[in-house]
C-alpha positions as CSV (number, residue, x, y, z in Angstrom):
1,X,93.3,90.3,103.1
2,X,96.8,91.6,103.8
3,X,100.1,91.0,102.6
4,X,103.5,91.7,102.2
5,X,104.4,95.1,100.4
6,X,106.0,94.8,97.0
7,X,107.1,97.8,95.1
8,X,104.1,96.9,93.2
9,X,101.9,99.2,95.7
10,X,104.2,101.7,96.1
11,X,102.3,104.3,94.5
12,X,99.0,103.3,97.1
13,X,101.9,103.4,99.9
14,X,102.8,106.7,98.8
15,X,99.8,108.3,98.5
16,X,98.8,106.5,102.6
17,X,101.3,107.8,104.4
18,X,101.2,111.3,102.9
19,X,97.4,111.1,104.0
20,X,99.1,110.0,107.8
21,X,102.0,112.1,107.9
22,X,99.8,115.4,105.8
23,X,103.1,116.1,103.8
24,X,104.1,115.9,100.4
25,X,107.0,113.5,100.5
26,X,109.5,113.4,97.3
27,X,108.0,110.6,95.0
28,X,111.6,109.8,94.0
29,X,113.1,110.0,97.4
30,X,110.5,107.8,98.7
31,X,111.2,104.7,96.4
32,X,114.7,104.9,97.0
33,X,113.9,104.6,101.0
34,X,110.5,102.6,100.2
35,X,112.9,100.1,97.9
36,X,115.7,99.2,100.2
37,X,113.3,99.1,102.9
38,X,111.5,96.3,100.9
39,X,115.3,94.2,101.1
40,X,116.0,94.8,104.6
41,X,115.2,92.2,106.5
42,X,114.9,93.8,109.8
43,X,111.8,95.7,107.9
44,X,108.7,94.6,107.4
45,X,105.9,96.5,105.4
46,X,101.9,94.5,105.4
47,X,99.3,96.4,102.8
48,X,95.4,95.5,103.2
49,X,93.4,95.3,100.3
50,X,90.0,95.7,99.6
51,X,88.4,94.5,96.9
52,X,92.5,94.7,95.2
53,X,92.3,98.3,96.7
54,X,95.1,98.9,99.1
55,X,93.7,100.3,101.6
56,X,96.1,99.7,105.0
57,X,100.1,100.0,105.7
58,X,101.8,99.1,108.2
59,X,105.6,99.2,108.5
60,X,107.2,97.2,111.6
61,X,111.4,97.5,112.7
62,X,112.6,94.4,114.2
63,X,115.7,94.4,116.1
64,X,117.5,92.6,118.6
65,X,117.7,94.9,122.0
66,X,120.1,95.1,124.3
67,X,117.9,95.2,127.6
68,X,116.1,91.7,127.4
69,X,117.9,90.5,125.0
70,X,115.4,89.4,122.3
71,X,114.3,90.4,119.3
72,X,111.6,93.5,119.5
73,X,109.4,94.4,116.6
74,X,108.0,97.8,117.2
75,X,105.9,99.4,114.6
76,X,107.0,102.5,112.9
77,X,104.2,103.4,110.6
78,X,100.0,102.0,110.4
79,X,97.4,103.8,108.7
80,X,94.0,102.5,107.5
81,X,92.4,105.0,104.6
């Protein structure tokens, strides 16, 4: 199942993105940015679940592009475990 991410997904998303980037993120800062972006209408976070376990994450950023005067959606992160 794919659903919008929530603050309850913080730990799973943190783990997935550390796997993706092959680095460790400072947890407090990661939580601040994750929370801020969850509340930003331009960020769209989704998680994929199998058997109630988060196994994937996608981050999509939307903005009004000057070059075509339409909303553009850009995938910023995508990982499936």
